[in-house]
N, C-alpha and C positions, 0 to 999 in steps of 0.2 A: 383137571385144567392146569394145575401147577406141575404136572409130571415133568415137563422139560427142564425144570430147575434141577432135578436129580442128575441130569446128564452134564450140567454146567458146574454145580457146586458140590463139593465133597466135604463131609464132616471133618475129616482129618486136616483139611486146609484151614479150618476155623476153630481152633481149640477153645477160644473164649465164647463161642456160640454154644451155650449150654443146651438150649432147646430151640428148635426151629426147622431143621432139615429132616431129621429122622430120629425118632418118630415125631409126628406133629403133636402139638398141644394147643391150649387156648390162646397162647401168646408166644412170641419169640423172647428169648432170654439171653442176654449178653453179660458175661462176667466183667466187672469193673475192677475193683481193688478192695483190699481189707474186708473180704467176705461179702461185698455188696454186688448186686446184680441189677441190670437195667432190663425192664420188662416193657415190651412194645406190642401194640395190637392196633387193628383198625376195623371199623364196621360202619355201615350206613344202610338205610333202607327207605322205602316209600312210606307214605302215611298209613298208620294203622288206626288212627282216630281222626275225628273231624276238627277238633280244636287245635289251632296251630301252636299255641303255647305248650299244650300237653304233648303234642307230637315232638317238639324240640326237646322237651324235658325227658321223654321216654327214650329218644335217640341217644341222649347223653348218658343216661343210666345204663342203657344197653351196651354202648361202646365201652364204658368204664368197667363193665361187668367182667370182661375177660382179664383185666388187670387184677381185679379182686380174686378171680378164680385161681390165679397163680400165687396168691398169698402176698401180693404187692400193694403198695400205696401209690395211687396215681398222683402226679403233681403237675403235669403239663399236657396240653393237647393242641392239636390243629384241627380246624374244621374242614370237612369235605362236604360240599353242597352242590346240588344241581337244581336250579329253580327256573320255572317258566318265565320268559321275558314279559309276559302279560299278566303275571301274578300281581295282585294288589300289593304295593310296597308295605302296607300295614300288616299284611299276613306274613310276608317274609320277615319283617322285623319281630313279630311275635314268635315265629319259629326260632329265630336266632336268640331271642331273649330267653325262651324256655331252655334252649340248649345251654346257654351261658350260665344261667342261674343255677341249673342243676349241677353243672361242672363246678361252679363256685362252692356249692354246698358240699361237694366232695373234696374241697381244698385243692382244686385243679384249675390252673390258669389256662385259658385259651389264648395262645400267643400268635394267632394268625390262622392261615388256611388258604383254601382255594375254592372258587365258585365258578361253575360253568352254567350255560343255559341248557335246559332240557324240557321235554314236554310234560313230564311228571316230576313233582318235587322229590328230592332224595337228600337226606342229610345224615351226618354222623361225625365221628371223630377218629383221628389218629391219636391214640392215648399212650402215654409213657408213665411208667411208675418205677419205684425203687423197691427192692426186696433184699432180705438177707439170703445169701446163697443157700445156707443150711436150713432155711425155713420155707423154701419154695414148695408150693403145692403142685402135684402133677396128676395127669390122668392115669398113669401106669403104675401107681403105687398102692393099689388096693391089696389087702392081705386077707386070706381066709379067716373068717371070724369077725371081721370088721362089720360094724352096723352102718346101714345107709341112712343118712339124715338129709332131709330136704328142707330148704329154708324159705320157699315161697310155694303157694298152692299152684295147681295147674288149671287149665281151662281158658287161657288167654286167647289162643288162636280161634277157637270155636266161638268165643264171645265177640271178638272184634269182627269176625266174618258175619255173625248175626247182626252186628251194627251196620255193616255195609249192605245187608239185606233188609234193613229197617225192621228187624225183629227184636232188637235189644232195647230194653227200657232204659230211661235215664239212670235208674238205680244200678242196672247192670253195668252201664258204661262207667259210672263213678267208681264202682268197685274194682273193675279191671284196670282202669287208669291209675287208681291209687296204688295198686300192686306193681304195675309196670314202671311207675315213676320212682319206686323205692330203690335206693342204692343197696348193693350187696356188701357195703362196707362193714357193718356190724358182724355179719356172718364170717367174713374173711378175717377180721380181727380176732374173733373167737377161735377160728381154725388155727391161726398162728399161735395164739396164747396156749392152746392145748397141744401144740406141736404135732398137729395132724400132717399127713403127707399126701393124701389122695383127695382130689377135688376136681370138679368141672362145673360149668354153669349150664343151665337148661335153656336152650334157645331153639333155633329153627329145626334141628333134627329131632326134637321131641324128647320127652323123658326117657323113653326106651332107646331112642337113637343115641343119646349122649351117655346113658347108662351102659349101653353095649360098647361104646368106644372105650370106656373105662375098663369094663370086664375083659374085652378082647386084648387091650394093651397089657393088662396084668396077668392074663392067662388064667382067669378064674370064672366061676359062674355066679349068678345072683339069684336070690329068692326075694320076691316082692310081695307084700301083702296088700292087695288092692284096697281092702277096707281101711287101711291105715294111710293111704295116699290122700293128701288134702286137695280139695278143689274149691274154686270160688263158688259162691252160692248158686249162681245161675248156670254153671257149666253143664250139669247133667240135663237140665231143661233144654239147652240149645243142642246138646248131643242127641237127645231124643228126636229133635227136629232135623238132624243131620246137617247142621249148619257148619260143617267142617271146611276149612280152606283146602285148596288143592294139595298143599304141602303135606297135609295129614295122610292123604292117600299115597303120595310119593314115599313118605316115611314108612308106611305100612309095607309097601311093595319091597322096599330095600332091606328092612330090618326084621320082617316077620319070620324069616327062616331061623332067626336066632332066639325066638321067643316062643314059649309054650304057655298058653293060657288055660286055666281051669275052665271047662265048658260051662260052669255055672255063671261065669261073668258074661253079661249080654254084650253083643257085638258093638253097640254104640258106646258102651263103657270101655271096652277094649280100645276103641278108636281114640278115646281121650288120652291114652298113654302114647299115642302117635301124633297127638296134636302139637303143631309147632308153636313154640312160645316166643314172645318178644320180651326181652328183659326179664327172663325168668330167674329163679333162685339158684343157689348153689346145691349141688349134690356132693355130700361129704362122706368119706369113709372114716368112721370113728371107731378106734379099738374098743372092744367090749368092756375093758376095764375102765375106760374113760367116759362111757356114754351117759351114765346117770349124772355125773358131775357136769358134763358138757351141756346136757339138756337143762339142768338146774341153772347153770350160769347164763344160758340163753334166755331163760325165763326172767332171770334177775335183771337183764338189761332191756327187756322188751323185744328180743329178737325171736321171731317165729322160728320154730324148728320142729319137725315131725320125724319120728322114727318110722321108716317105710319098708325096711327089709334088711337083708344081711348078705355078706359075701360067703359063698359056699364053693366047694370043689365042683368042677365041671366046665362046660363050654357053652352054656345057654342061660337065658333068663327065664325063670319060672315065675309066673304070676298066679298067686293063689287068691281066693276070695277074701 
């Protein structure tokens, strides 16, 4: 969709645009001065849960996630909203309150924005952050031998779809909402502290889609241990019921040629790795020499982190039981 940009803008004409035109990453990055960089991104989406406050909070956490995925600290945002004209004002206010309070939790001020009318609610943020240029995290920086660390479990898409189908229990909803509302701030701070270089966040293209983006950009292969991949407690139950959103099947069609599953992994469990996530965690490449200390530090601050695989030579993702 953005292909026409490549015929209008050339990298050589914008020497301070460090990331943005080619190759793409989680956010655009502009060099400022004294080693500082400005990181900018935008995201918005339709409701994934019924509660308006939670919807707004999840939208904020999701929008800020791309800033964290670059190793930056968000500080300002603008709202992007499309709201039905007949929507009860109290619902709109709760959506905005959830958005604003989550942004404030992240130390980010919402300094305005733009709202239009639309048939279905849509909300998100244009988010801006600062980073040290020499501490930026990138998709293309994986090295052979790096260990893959994931900072949130999977299963958000299949569970929110089960909610839309009236198949999710209140406990299922509470669990998935709790994870989606969580900021990736702690994970990003640890990544910067340990001088990591490779990261992305797991969102709509699924675990395998975003992992492949990293592998392809770095020219490496990945080996994933399915048994080590974390899932929210209800994910496999809803997978067995095939409550997957349409995006999961789109992801499978697009990325499956790059993935080789061990035949011992059931099809519905394979699909969980193609499940689109909203406000998912970070996928980090951690050098082997740092991984034990990294996981220990994460545990020390209460930051979830799971070792799920490693970077290997090749041009494919292998998923073992």
